[in-house]
C-alpha positions in Angstrom: 2.6 13.2 -7.3 5.6 12.4 -5.6 6.7 9.8 -8.4 5.6 13.1 -11.4 7.8 15.6 -9.3 10.8 12.8 -9.3 10.2 12.7 -13.3 10.2 16.7 -14.1 13.6 16.9 -12.0 15.0 14.1 -14.2 14.2 15.8 -17.4 15.1 19.0 -16.2 18.3 17.7 -16.1 19.0 17.8 -12.0 21.9 15.3 -11.8 21.9 12.2 -9.9 23.2 14.2 -6.7 20.6 16.2 -6.9 17.5 14.2 -7.1 19.2 12.2 -4.1 19.3 15.3 -1.9 15.6 15.3 -2.7 15.1 12.0 -1.8 16.8 12.4 1.5 14.8 15.3 2.5 11.6 13.2 1.8 13.6 10.4 3.6 14.3 12.2 6.6 10.5 13.6 6.8 9.3 10.0 6.9 11.6 8.5 9.1 10.6 10.9 11.7 6.5 10.5 11.0 5.6 7.5 9.6 5.0 5.2 12.6 3.0 7.3 15.0 1.3 9.2 12.2 0.2 5.9 10.8 0.0 4.4 13.4 -2.7 6.7 15.6 -4.7 7.0 12.1 -5.4 3.2 11.8 -6.0 3.8 15.6 -8.5 6.7 15.1 -10.2 4.0 12.2 -11.4 1.4 15.0 -11.0 4.0 18.2 -13.7 6.4 17.0 -16.4 4.1 15.8 -16.7 2.4 19.5 -17.3 5.8 21.2 -20.4 7.0 23.0 -21.9 10.4 21.3 -21.0 13.0 23.6 -17.1 11.2 23.8 -16.9 11.9 19.8 -17.9 15.4 20.3 -14.1 17.1 20.2 -12.1 13.7 19.3 -10.8 15.3 16.0 -9.7 18.7 18.0 -8.3 16.6 20.8 -6.3 14.7 17.9 -5.0 17.8 16.4 -3.1 18.8 19.7 -2.0 15.8 20.3 -0.6 15.1 16.8 0.5 19.2 16.9 3.2 18.4 19.8 4.0 14.8 18.4 5.6 16.7 15.3 6.9 19.5 17.7 9.3 17.1 19.2 10.3 15.6 15.9 10.6 18.8 14.4 13.2 19.6 17.0 14.7 16.2 16.9 15.6 16.7 13.5 17.1 20.0 14.2 19.1 18.8 17.2 20.4 15.6 15.5 20.8 17.8 11.9 18.8 15.6 9.8 19.9 12.2 12.0 23.2 13.3 9.6 21.4 11.7 6.4 21.4 14.7 4.2 25.2 14.3 4.1 27.2 14.5 0.8 25.0 17.2 -1.2 25.7 20.9 -2.0 22.8 22.5 -0.2 23.7 24.3 2.8 23.3 21.8 5.9 21.4 24.4 8.0 18.9 25.5 5.7 18.3 22.1 4.5 17.7 21.3 8.3 15.9 24.1 9.6 13.3 23.7 6.3 12.9 20.0 7.1 12.2 20.6 10.7 9.7 23.4 9.7 8.5 21.1 7.5 7.8 18.5 9.7 5.6 20.5 12.3 3.4 21.5 10.1 2.7 18.3 8.2 1.8 16.2 11.5 -1.4 16.9 12.1 -2.6 17.0 8.5 -3.8 13.6 8.4 -6.9 14.1 10.5 -8.6 16.2 8.4 -8.3 12.6 5.7 -9.5 10.3 8.3 -12.2 12.9 9.4 -14.0 12.5 6.2 -13.5 8.7 6.2 -15.4 8.5 9.5 -17.7 10.7 8.8 -18.2 8.8 5.3 -18.1 12.6 3.5 -16.8 10.7 0.1 -17.6 13.9 -1.7 -15.2 16.6 0.5 -12.6 13.8 0.6 -12.5 13.8 -3.1 -12.3 17.7 -3.6 -10.2 18.0 -0.5 -7.4 15.5 -2.2 -8.0 16.5 -5.9 -7.2 20.1 -4.7 -4.6 19.9 -2.5 -2.5 17.6 -4.3 -2.6 19.2 -8.0 -1.6 22.3 -5.8 1.4 20.3 -4.5 2.4 19.1 -8.1 1.8 22.8 -9.5 4.1 24.6 -7.1 6.1 22.1 -7.3 6.6 22.2 -11.4 7.3 26.2 -11.2 10.3 25.7 -8.9 11.6 22.8 -10.3 11.3 25.1 -13.9 12.3 28.2 -12.1 15.5 27.2 -10.0 18.0 24.7 -10.6 18.8 23.8 -6.8 17.1 21.6 -4.7 16.6 24.1 -1.6 13.9 26.1 -3.2 11.7 23.4 -3.8 12.1 22.3 -0.3 10.8 26.1 0.6 7.8 25.1 -1.8 6.7 21.9 0.1 6.8 23.9 3.1 4.9 26.9 1.9 2.3 24.1 0.5 2.4 21.9 3.7 1.3 25.1 5.7 -1.6 25.5 3.5 -2.7 22.2 3.7 -2.1 22.9 7.7 -4.5 25.6 7.7 -7.3 23.7 5.8 -6.9 21.0 8.5 -7.5 23.9 11.4 -10.5 25.4 9.1 -12.4 21.5 9.1 -11.1 20.4 12.8 -11.6 23.7 14.6 -14.4 25.6 12.3 -17.1 22.4 12.2 -20.2 21.7 14.1 -18.5 19.6 16.7 -19.4 21.5 19.8 -17.0 19.2 21.9 -14.9 21.0 24.6 -11.2 20.8 23.9 -9.5 18.4 26.8 -6.1 17.0 26.3 -7.4 14.5 29.3 -9.2 12.6 26.7 -6.3 11.9 24.8 -4.9 9.4 26.8 -7.2 6.5 26.8 -6.7 7.2 22.6 -2.8 7.1 23.4 -3.1 3.7 25.6 -5.5 2.1 22.2 -2.6 3.5 19.7 1.0 2.7 20.9 0.5 -0.9 20.1 -0.5 -0.2 16.3 2.5 2.3 16.4 4.8 -0.2 17.4 3.4 -2.6 14.7 3.6 0.2 12.4 7.2 1.1 13.6 8.0 -2.5 13.0 6.7 -3.7 10.0 7.3 -0.6 8.4 10.2 0.5 9.4 12.2 -1.9 7.3 12.0 0.5 4.8 13.7 2.8 6.2 16.3 0.7 7.7 16.6 -0.1 3.6 17.8 2.9 3.2 20.1 3.8 5.5 21.7 0.2 4.2 21.9 2.3 1.0 23.1 5.2 1.9 25.8 3.7 4.1 26.6 1.1 1.8 26.9 2.9 -1.8 27.2 6.3 -3.1 25.3 9.4 -2.3 24.3 9.3 -5.8 22.9 5.9 -5.7 20.3 6.9 -3.4 18.1 8.2 -6.1 18.5 5.1 -8.0 17.0 2.9 -4.9 14.2 5.2 -4.4 12.8 5.6 -7.5 12.7 1.9 -8.1 11.7 0.6 -4.8 8.6 1.7 -4.5 5.3 0.4 -4.9 3.2 1.1 -7.8 1.4 4.2 -5.9 -2.0 3.8 -7.5 -2.4 -0.2 -6.4 -1.0 1.1 -2.5 -3.3 3.9 -2.4 -6.7 2.0 -3.3 -5.8 -1.1 -1.5 -4.7 1.1 1.9 -8.2 3.0 0.7 -9.9 -0.2 1.1 -7.9 -1.2 4.3 -9.0 1.9 6.5 -12.9 2.3 4.8 -13.4 -1.2 6.1 -11.8 -1.5 9.6 -14.8 0.3 10.8 -17.3 -1.4 9.2 -15.4 -4.9 10.2 -16.0 -3.3 14.0 -19.3 -3.3 13.5 -20.1 -6.6 11.2 -16.9 -8.7 10.5 -19.2 -10.8 7.9 -20.6 -8.0 6.1 -16.9 -6.5 6.0 -15.4 -9.9 4.9 -17.8 -9.7 1.5 -17.3 -6.4 0.8 -13.5 -6.9 1.2 -13.8 -9.4 -1.3 -15.9 -7.5 -3.6 -13.6 -4.6 -3.7 -10.6 -6.3 -4.3 -11.9 -8.7 -6.7 -13.1 -5.1 -9.0 -9.2 -4.3 -8.5 -7.4 -7.7 -9.7 -9.6 -8.3 -12.3 -6.7 -4.9 -13.8 -4.2 -4.6 -11.4 -2.6 -7.9 -12.0 -2.7 -7.5 -15.5 -1.4 -4.1 -15.7 1.3 -5.1 -12.9 2.3 -7.9 -15.6 2.4 -5.1 -18.2 4.8 -3.1 -16.1 6.7 -5.4 -15.3 7.6 -7.0 -18.6 8.1 -2.9 -20.2 9.6 -1.8 -16.8 13.2 -1.3 -18.5 11.9 0.7 -21.6 9.5 3.4 -19.3 12.3 4.4 -17.1 14.2 5.2 -19.9 11.7 6.9 -21.1 10.0 9.1 -18.6 13.6 9.1 -16.5 16.8 8.6 -18.5 19.1 5.4 -19.7 21.0 6.4 -15.9 18.1 5.4 -13.9 17.5 1.6 -15.9 18.7 -0.3 -13.1 16.0 1.3 -11.0 13.4 -0.8 -13.1 14.6 -4.0 -11.4 13.9 -2.5 -8.0 10.3 -1.5 -9.3 9.6 -4.9 -11.0 10.7 -6.9 -7.2 8.6 -4.1 -5.3 5.2 -4.9 -8.1 5.2 -8.1 -7.2 4.6 -7.0 -3.0 1.0 -6.5 -4.5 0.3 -10.5 -4.3 0.6 -10.0 -0.5 -0.5 -6.5 -0.4 -4.4 -7.4 -1.3 -4.7 -10.3 1.6 -6.2 -8.1 4.5 -6.4 -10.2 7.1 -5.3 -7.2 9.5 -8.8 -5.6 8.7 -10.1 -8.0 11.2 -7.2 -8.2 13.3 -8.0 -4.4 14.1 -11.5 -5.0 14.2 -11.1 -7.3 17.3 -8.6 -4.9 18.9 -5.9 -7.8 19.0 -3.2 -5.2 18.8 -0.7 -6.8 20.2 -0.6 -9.5 17.4 0.3 -6.9 14.9 3.4 -5.6 17.0 4.5 -9.3 17.6 4.3 -10.1 14.2 6.2 -6.9 13.3 8.7 -7.3 15.3 10.1 -10.7 13.8 9.4 -9.4 10.3 11.8 -7.0 11.1 14.8 -9.0 12.6 14.3 -11.1 9.8 14.0 -8.9 7.2 17.3 -7.4 8.3 19.0 -10.6 8.8 17.7 -11.5 5.2 18.6 -8.0 3.7 22.4 -8.4 5.2 22.5 -11.9 3.4 21.0 -10.9 -0.1 23.2 -7.8 -0.2 26.2 -9.8 -1.1 25.0 -11.6 -3.5 22.7 -9.3 -5.3 23.8 -5.3 -4.2 21.0 -2.8 -3.9 18.6 -5.4 -5.2 19.2 -8.0 -2.8 17.7 -5.9 -0.1 14.6 -5.3 -1.8 14.3 -9.2 -2.7 14.3 -9.7 1.1 11.5 -7.4 2.1 9.6 -8.6 -0.5 10.5 -12.9 0.6 10.2 -11.5 4.1 6.5 -9.5 3.7 4.8 -12.3 2.1 6.2 -14.8 5.1 4.2 -12.2 7.4 1.0 -11.7 5.4 1.2 -15.8 5.2 1.2 -15.8 8.9 -1.9 -13.2 9.5 -4.1 -15.0 6.8 -3.4 -18.4 9.2 -3.6 -16.5 12.1 -7.3 -14.7 11.3 -8.2 -18.9 9.5 -7.2 -20.1 13.2 -8.3 -17.6 16.0 -11.1 -15.9 14.2 -12.7 -19.1 11.3 -12.2 -16.3 9.1 -11.6 -18.3 5.5 -9.2 -16.2 3.4 -11.8 -17.3 0.7 -14.1 -15.3 2.8 -12.1 -12.0 1.7 -10.4 -12.6 -1.6 -11.7 -14.5 -4.9 -9.3 -17.6 -4.0 -8.7 -19.0 -7.2 -8.7 -16.0 -9.2 -5.8 -14.4 -6.9 -4.0 -17.3 -7.5 -3.9 -17.2 -11.2 -3.1 -13.6 -11.5 -0.4 -14.1 -9.0 0.9 -17.2 -10.7 1.0 -15.5 -14.4 2.4 -11.8 -12.8 5.6 -14.1 -11.0 5.9 -15.5 -14.4 6.4 -12.3 -16.0 8.9 -11.4 -13.5 10.9 -14.6 -14.4 10.5 -13.7 -18.0 11.8 -10.3 -17.7 14.6 -11.2 -15.1 16.3 -13.7 -17.1 15.4 -12.8 -21.2 
């Protein structure tokens, strides 16, 4: 959806400075929420299945209040720091921009719970209905705002209106279902303690994406930021599907490791059959596609996109599922810490030689190293072979083909 919105922005003759302003809005939102929302969401997936039946009652109500409270703190921080000073150099009035961003974060914070609840309760149809409805509505409202106005602020207002609708939907699902559990904030303390290592893991492991963004904003002109953001993102369909497999398999792995490993292998096998060939096509045609969907001004983004496409070779390996299932969250936190430090070092080195592309190369290199370590850890600690949760021969062949496609595109 966000990629479609960015395409409509460019095709509607919004300038690079304006598209960069919109990406700055998304950056501020993500920086203030990603680590604890994703961390606590992943914690819910492995924490909830182990609860006694009585403890499960009221769990989602309590976590809603917890998420909302943290979201309120994040919103206040955005307001007091004026968006972490990351919206400088753009045309919208700073006060309006910051107020809207704070409001958006406040309402965004607890809305992930509805998706986690549907996953844990195996309500597939409800999840599909919710996803199709809520994100189609976001896309429709965004396009209307883009076509009716020629500045970014009305689009952010539209996003804020949409997130309030999503927030109301979440309240309805969480507080007005047949869960008769009582609201007791004391029940959150055990969950918070369980979540902290996972939050730290997400902060350290995914934080480099936002450090990269800050490096770009501080070292290059403001209008270069959208070129970076449009290119330096993984292909969303792959990211969503792999993330969905991981999220669905964590609760299963808590109950049966071997069965979960077999399920992961089957699902990733089906995914690889078309995801890798499509990745190869995207790499070989990216320059043309970025010119077609955006404009010739954004062709540099295609190089960044190609580097990020390579991350699928590591992303599709899912050793972390077994670590979550074993509740060895400290391992993930430690690995993420060293990954972050190494990523910063490599980024600062490669930026001297390759500019913005050097930052993205560093992400690919260090993320690959991190995944290799986790694969080895799962093998040595739990005796789970890589071949038990991925078709190794097919994976190796397709990965080599993708890397060759990248080399061909880059040099020729």
